[in-house]
C-alpha positions in Angstrom: -55.0 -240.1 -3.1 -55.5 -243.9 -2.6 -52.0 -245.0 -3.7 -49.9 -245.9 -6.7 -49.9 -249.3 -8.5 -48.4 -251.9 -6.2 -48.4 -255.5 -5.3 -46.2 -258.3 -6.5 -47.4 -257.9 -10.0 -47.4 -254.1 -9.9 -51.2 -254.2 -10.5 -52.6 -253.1 -7.1 -56.3 -253.5 -7.0 -56.4 -254.2 -10.7 -54.9 -257.6 -10.0 -58.3 -258.9 -9.0 -59.2 -259.1 -12.7 -56.5 -261.7 -13.2 -57.9 -264.1 -10.7 -60.8 -265.1 -12.9 -60.3 -263.3 -16.3 -63.4 -264.8 -17.9 -65.6 -263.3 -15.2 -63.8 -259.9 -15.2 -64.4 -256.6 -16.9 -62.0 -253.8 -17.8 -63.3 -250.5 -19.0 -61.5 -247.3 -19.8 -61.9 -243.7 -20.9 -60.2 -242.5 -24.1 -58.9 -239.0 -23.9 -56.3 -238.7 -21.2 -56.3 -242.4 -20.6 -55.6 -244.2 -23.9 -54.7 -241.0 -25.7 -52.8 -237.9 -24.7 -54.7 -234.6 -24.2 -53.9 -232.5 -27.3 -54.7 -228.9 -28.3 -57.0 -230.0 -31.1 -59.2 -232.9 -30.0 -59.8 -234.0 -33.6 -56.1 -235.1 -33.8 -56.1 -237.3 -30.7 -54.9 -240.8 -31.3 -54.1 -243.8 -28.9 -50.6 -243.8 -27.5 -48.4 -246.6 -28.8 -49.4 -250.0 -27.5 -53.0 -249.0 -26.5 -54.7 -250.8 -29.4 -52.6 -253.9 -29.0 -53.2 -254.2 -25.2 -57.0 -253.8 -25.6 -57.0 -256.6 -28.2 -54.9 -258.8 -25.9 -57.2 -258.3 -22.9 -60.3 -258.8 -25.0 -59.1 -262.3 -25.8 -59.1 -263.3 -22.2 -61.4 -261.0 -20.1 -65.1 -261.4 -20.1 -65.6 -257.7 -21.0 -63.3 -255.1 -22.4 -64.6 -251.7 -23.4 -63.9 -248.0 -24.0 -66.5 -245.6 -22.5 -65.9 -242.1 -23.6 -67.4 -238.7 -24.2 -66.3 -239.0 -27.8 -68.8 -240.1 -30.4 -68.9 -243.9 -30.9 -67.9 -243.5 -34.6 -64.8 -241.6 -33.5 -63.8 -244.4 -31.2 -64.3 -247.0 -33.9 -62.1 -245.1 -36.3 -59.3 -244.6 -33.7 -59.5 -248.1 -32.2 -60.2 -250.2 -35.3 -57.3 -252.5 -34.7 -58.5 -253.6 -31.3 -61.1 -255.8 -32.9 -64.9 -256.3 -32.6 -64.7 -257.8 -29.2 -64.0 -254.4 -27.6 -67.2 -252.6 -26.6 -67.2 -249.0 -27.9 -69.6 -246.7 -26.1 -69.6 -243.0 -27.0 -71.0 -239.7 -25.6 -71.1 -241.1 -22.0 -73.5 -243.9 -23.0 -75.7 -242.1 -25.5 -74.5 -244.2 -28.4 -72.7 -247.5 -29.1 -72.1 -250.1 -31.7 -74.1 -253.3 -31.6 -73.8 -256.0 -34.4 -71.9 -253.5 -36.4 -74.6 -250.9 -36.3 -74.6 -247.5 -34.5 -77.3 -247.5 -31.8 -78.6 -244.3 -30.1 -80.3 -244.4 -26.7 -84.0 -243.6 -27.2 -83.9 -241.2 -24.3 -81.6 -238.8 -26.1 -83.3 -238.8 -29.6 -85.6 -235.9 -28.8 -82.4 -233.8 -28.0 -80.8 -234.3 -31.4 -82.6 -231.1 -32.8 -81.7 -228.8 -29.8 -78.1 -230.0 -29.9 -77.9 -229.2 -33.7 -79.2 -225.7 -33.0 -76.5 -225.1 -30.4 -73.8 -226.4 -32.8 -74.9 -224.0 -35.5 -75.0 -221.0 -33.1 -71.6 -221.9 -31.6 -69.9 -222.3 -35.0 -71.3 -218.9 -36.0 -70.2 -217.1 -32.9 -67.1 -218.9 -31.6 -63.9 -216.8 -31.5 -60.9 -218.0 -33.5 -59.2 -221.1 -32.1 -62.4 -222.4 -30.4 -63.5 -225.9 -31.4 -67.1 -227.0 -31.6 -67.6 -230.7 -31.6 -71.0 -232.1 -32.6 -71.7 -235.3 -30.7 -75.2 -236.1 -31.9 -77.4 -235.2 -28.9 -74.5 -233.3 -27.2 -72.2 -230.5 -28.0 -68.6 -229.9 -26.8 -66.9 -226.5 -26.9 -63.1 -226.6 -26.6 -60.7 -223.7 -26.0 -57.3 -225.3 -25.3 -55.9 -223.6 -28.5 -57.4 -220.3 -27.4 -57.3 -220.2 -23.5 -58.4 -216.5 -23.5 -61.8 -217.7 -25.0 -62.7 -219.7 -21.9 -64.9 -217.0 -20.5 -66.8 -216.7 -23.8 -67.2 -220.5 -23.9 -68.7 -220.7 -20.4 -71.0 -217.7 -21.0 -72.2 -219.2 -24.3 -72.8 -222.6 -22.7 -74.8 -221.1 -19.8 -77.0 -219.0 -22.2 -77.7 -222.0 -24.5 -78.3 -224.4 -21.6 -81.0 -222.1 -20.4 -82.5 -221.7 -23.9 -82.3 -225.4 -25.0 -82.8 -227.3 -21.8 -79.5 -229.1 -22.3 -77.3 -229.5 -19.2 -74.0 -227.8 -18.8 -70.9 -230.0 -17.8 -67.5 -228.3 -17.5 -64.4 -230.2 -18.6 -60.7 -229.8 -19.4 -60.6 -226.3 -21.0 -63.9 -227.2 -22.4 -67.6 -227.3 -21.6 -70.3 -229.7 -22.8 -74.1 -229.4 -23.2 -75.8 -232.7 -22.8 -79.4 -234.0 -22.6 -80.8 -234.1 -19.1 -81.2 -237.9 -19.0 -80.1 -240.4 -16.5 -77.3 -241.9 -18.6 -73.6 -241.6 -17.7 -70.5 -243.6 -17.5 -71.6 -245.2 -14.3 -74.8 -246.5 -16.0 -72.6 -248.0 -18.7 -70.2 -249.6 -16.3 -73.0 -251.3 -14.4 -74.6 -252.5 -17.6 -71.5 -253.9 -19.3 -70.2 -255.6 -16.2 -73.4 -257.3 -15.2 -72.5 -260.8 -13.8 -68.8 -260.1 -13.5 -67.0 -260.9 -10.2 -64.2 -258.3 -10.8 -64.5 -254.9 -12.6 -61.9 -252.2 -13.2 -62.3 -248.7 -14.7 -59.5 -246.3 -15.8 -60.2 -242.6 -16.3 -58.7 -239.2 -15.9 -61.4 -236.5 -15.6 -64.5 -235.5 -13.7 -66.8 -237.4 -16.0 -65.2 -240.6 -14.8 -66.3 -240.1 -11.2 -69.7 -241.6 -12.2 -67.9 -244.8 -13.3 -66.0 -244.8 -9.9 -69.3 -244.4 -8.1 -70.8 -247.3 -10.0 -67.8 -249.4 -8.9 -68.5 -248.4 -5.3 -72.0 -249.7 -5.7 -70.8 -253.0 -7.2 -68.3 -253.4 -4.3 -71.2 -253.1 -1.8 -72.7 -256.1 -3.6 -69.5 -258.2 -3.3 -67.9 -257.4 -6.6 -64.1 -256.9 -6.6 -63.3 -253.5 -8.0 -60.4 -251.3 -9.1 -60.6 -247.6 -9.7 -57.6 -246.4 -11.8 -56.9 -242.7 -12.0 -54.7 -241.5 -14.9 -53.2 -238.4 -13.5 -51.8 -235.1 -14.8 -51.6 -231.5 -13.7 -55.3 -231.0 -14.6 -56.7 -234.1 -12.9 -59.5 -233.3 -10.4 -58.6 -234.0 -6.8 -61.8 -235.9 -6.3 -60.8 -238.5 -8.9 -57.4 -239.0 -7.4 -58.8 -239.3 -3.9 -61.3 -241.9 -5.0 -58.7 -244.0 -6.9 -57.3 -247.4 -5.8 -54.4 -247.1 -8.3 -52.9 -243.9 -9.6 -50.6 -243.7 -12.7 -49.1 -240.7 -14.5 -50.5 -240.2 -17.9 -51.6 -242.5 -20.8 -48.2 -244.1 -21.3 -48.1 -245.4 -17.7 -51.8 -246.4 -18.0 -51.0 -248.6 -21.0 -48.0 -250.0 -19.1 -50.3 -251.0 -16.3 -52.8 -252.6 -18.7 -49.9 -254.4 -20.4 -48.8 -255.9 -17.0 -52.4 -257.0 -16.5 -52.4 -258.7 -20.0 -49.0 -260.4 -19.2 -50.4 -261.8 -15.9 -53.6 -263.0 -17.5 -51.8 -264.7 -20.3 -49.4 -266.4 -18.0 -52.2 -268.1 -16.1 -52.6 -271.8 -16.7 -55.4 -272.6 -19.1 -58.6 -273.6 -17.5 -58.6 -277.4 -16.9 -54.9 -277.5 -17.7 
């Protein structure tokens, strides 16, 4: 574990974003970072203060965005109050909003049909309490409300991964089937932060390791970076070990982002 938030401002490595806000990017996950993990993923909502702090940061930083495994439409509904300046990228980069329109990466369009077939089969076969989430070109199967169904979920996913060509990705009491394309959170981080001198990413799960790896690559090119792990009892050790800053849960994560917003807003205006 790299360490907890520190420094005079309590920001640790994330303080680099306050040095030149207009040339900085702050990107975050949704579930487990802005919202608590809940038994029914459909009921997840941002913790108090999350929307407000995203809006505050978006007024000062060059880039603010949420990069999630959730569909982009779900993010827009849950984060509507953050304003249009916050980039909303769903399904690990497969879809996003641009000029108010939902865009889908051309690479995943051929997988819409296979994913729909998996969804239909999962909904027909799933034991009681298992959730099936259709994410366009991807499918998520959740068993947090029925932990005993985990073996069924993994077996179903393996069978349908072999049949459909979709790739299997285990998660928190869940498994996803995704198109085998070179798009992940790391690709999104690199794209959105192009030209920035400081970039931070906050996440809580294995899917966020790709974002951390992208920050490693940016750091090798001279960009100041901050990897923020939002920890709980299910957090993968690899994520915590790779982090520059570790906070406990979404409430502390929002507290950290609020401190960043306070520091940024306290800076003298350019030319002042």
